[in-house]
TIROMAR-602177 format. One line per field, with one value per residue (C-alpha): residue number from 1; residue in one letter; x, y, z. Coordinates in nm, 3 decimals, always signed. Example, Ala and Ser with C-alpha at 12.3 -4.5 7.8 and 13.67 -1.06 7.14 Angstrom:
2
num 1/2
residuo A/S
X +1.230/+1.367
Y -0.450/-0.106
Z +0.780/+0.714
//
This chain:
142
num 1/2/3/4/5/6/7/8/9/10/11/12/13/14/15/16/17/18/19/20/21/22/23/24/25/26/27/28/29/30/31/32/33/34/35/36/37/38/39/40/41/42/43/44/45/46/47/48/49/50/51/52/53/54/55/56/57/58/59/60/61/62/63/64/65/66/67/68/69/70/71/72/73/74/75/76/77/78/79/80/81/82/83/84/85/86/87/88/89/90/91/92/93/94/95/96/97/98/99/100/101/102/103/104/105/106/107/108/109/110/111/112/113/114/115/116/117/118/119/120/121/122/123/124/125/126/127/128/129/130/131/132/133/134/135/136/137/138/139/140/141/142
residuo X/X/X/X/X/X/X/X/X/X/X/X/X/X/X/X/X/X/X/X/X/X/X/X/X/X/X/X/X/X/X/X/X/X/X/X/X/X/X/X/X/X/X/X/X/X/X/X/X/X/X/X/X/X/X/X/X/X/X/X/X/X/X/X/X/X/X/X/X/X/X/X/X/X/X/X/X/X/X/X/X/X/X/X/X/X/X/X/X/X/X/X/X/X/X/X/X/X/X/X/X/X/X/X/X/X/X/X/X/X/X/X/X/X/X/X/X/X/X/X/X/X/X/X/X/X/X/X/X/X/X/X/X/X/X/X/X/X/X/X/X/X
X +8.757/+8.823/+8.823/+8.998/+9.028/+9.343/+9.480/+9.801/+9.961/+9.922/+10.207/+10.146/+10.074/+10.106/+9.727/+9.671/+9.721/+9.730/+9.734/+9.578/+9.603/+9.267/+9.346/+9.407/+9.685/+9.985/+9.956/+10.166/+10.488/+10.466/+10.748/+10.660/+10.837/+10.654/+10.313/+10.402/+10.143/+10.039/+9.893/+9.791/+9.451/+9.434/+9.140/+8.910/+8.924/+8.657/+8.719/+8.888/+8.559/+8.362/+8.631/+8.637/+8.256/+8.232/+8.512/+8.309/+7.983/+8.067/+7.702/+7.612/+7.737/+7.435/+7.466/+7.842/+7.788/+7.538/+7.766/+8.067/+7.883/+7.795/+8.160/+8.255/+8.055/+8.291/+8.538/+8.865/+8.703/+8.512/+8.835/+9.004/+8.700/+8.719/+9.087/+8.994/+8.720/+8.966/+9.224/+8.965/+8.878/+9.240/+9.347/+9.219/+9.265/+9.257/+9.330/+9.207/+9.454/+9.338/+9.465/+9.144/+9.117/+8.754/+8.778/+8.413/+8.266/+8.507/+8.528/+8.721/+8.420/+8.200/+8.443/+8.450/+8.069/+8.075/+8.332/+8.161/+7.827/+7.990/+7.754/+7.838/+7.752/+7.427/+7.455/+7.101/+6.923/+6.912/+6.746/+6.984/+6.942/+6.568/+6.531/+6.741/+6.528/+6.213/+6.349/+6.433/+6.082/+5.929/+6.149/+6.056/+5.683/+5.723
Y +2.625/+2.883/+2.789/+3.017/+3.005/+3.119/+3.103/+2.907/+3.215/+3.420/+3.391/+3.192/+3.392/+3.312/+3.330/+3.055/+2.775/+2.432/+2.474/+2.205/+2.198/+2.075/+2.067/+1.757/+1.930/+2.112/+2.492/+2.602/+2.783/+2.734/+2.563/+2.303/+2.490/+2.814/+2.665/+2.559/+2.278/+2.039/+1.800/+1.776/+1.608/+1.535/+1.298/+1.560/+1.774/+1.748/+1.499/+1.625/+1.582/+1.790/+2.057/+2.093/+2.091/+2.375/+2.571/+2.570/+2.658/+2.900/+3.003/+2.647/+2.696/+2.528/+2.222/+2.208/+2.203/+1.917/+1.712/+1.781/+1.674/+1.348/+1.295/+1.345/+1.029/+0.814/+0.601/+0.792/+1.134/+1.030/+0.911/+1.243/+1.432/+1.235/+1.328/+1.693/+1.676/+1.521/+1.790/+2.064/+1.923/+1.915/+2.259/+2.599/+2.743/+2.557/+2.716/+2.547/+2.631/+2.628/+2.754/+2.871/+3.234/+3.229/+3.296/+3.261/+2.992/+2.701/+2.360/+2.495/+2.715/+2.403/+2.226/+2.528/+2.527/+2.154/+2.202/+2.503/+2.326/+1.992/+1.832/+1.518/+1.516/+1.342/+0.968/+0.856/+1.151/+1.326/+1.266/+0.994/+0.782/+0.846/+0.726/+0.417/+0.339/+0.376/+0.132/-0.119/-0.097/-0.141/-0.443/-0.598/-0.570/-0.775
Z +8.811/+8.544/+8.174/+7.924/+7.544/+7.370/+7.020/+6.977/+6.822/+7.142/+7.392/+7.712/+8.027/+8.395/+8.441/+8.177/+8.429/+8.264/+7.885/+7.665/+7.286/+7.153/+6.780/+6.571/+6.375/+6.520/+6.467/+6.171/+6.249/+6.626/+6.814/+7.076/+7.354/+7.266/+7.350/+7.706/+7.704/+7.978/+7.720/+7.354/+7.313/+6.939/+6.968/+7.118/+6.804/+6.533/+6.255/+5.940/+5.753/+6.005/+6.024/+5.644/+5.627/+5.879/+5.712/+5.390/+5.577/+5.861/+5.897/+5.997/+6.356/+6.526/+6.301/+6.357/+6.735/+6.707/+6.484/+6.701/+7.016/+6.843/+6.752/+7.117/+7.196/+6.990/+7.186/+7.135/+7.164/+7.477/+7.639/+7.558/+7.690/+8.016/+8.042/+7.988/+8.255/+8.501/+8.429/+8.472/+8.817/+8.931/+8.804/+8.922/+8.570/+8.241/+7.904/+7.587/+7.310/+6.947/+6.611/+6.444/+6.335/+6.444/+6.816/+6.916/+6.692/+6.708/+6.871/+7.170/+7.255/+7.251/+7.485/+7.717/+7.738/+7.819/+8.093/+8.245/+8.250/+8.329/+8.082/+7.894/+7.523/+7.437/+7.390/+7.316/+7.158/+6.828/+6.493/+6.375/+6.686/+6.700/+6.340/+6.414/+6.719/+6.509/+6.251/+6.525/+6.668/+6.322/+6.250/+6.585/+6.502/+6.181
//
């Protein structure tokens, strides 16, 4: 399986294989037929809040990745991620299409790393969940 990343503003190529748009918003000025998509997975994209947060803080790439992985655990995003995993298993080449100007530090790069490593996002780790578990244990002791 080969995973490629490509901006929505670049023309499709024969070597792209199955093309999947992974943005929540349709790319400005691009016609539907020009993208030549297999599927548009809106729910796999970062939330509007996270996208705007990262846009204002581009140096916070590690924190963005952590927050995005947590969002991928939510019901709709997890279902879209499962669909993406399934598609990646059935296609020899999969191209993740995105609109961001930043070609290396964007959510599509995080998805590519997940697919290449075939890792699921964490579901029971991280500081927020650890703190919640600590509060539950403390409440149970009372």
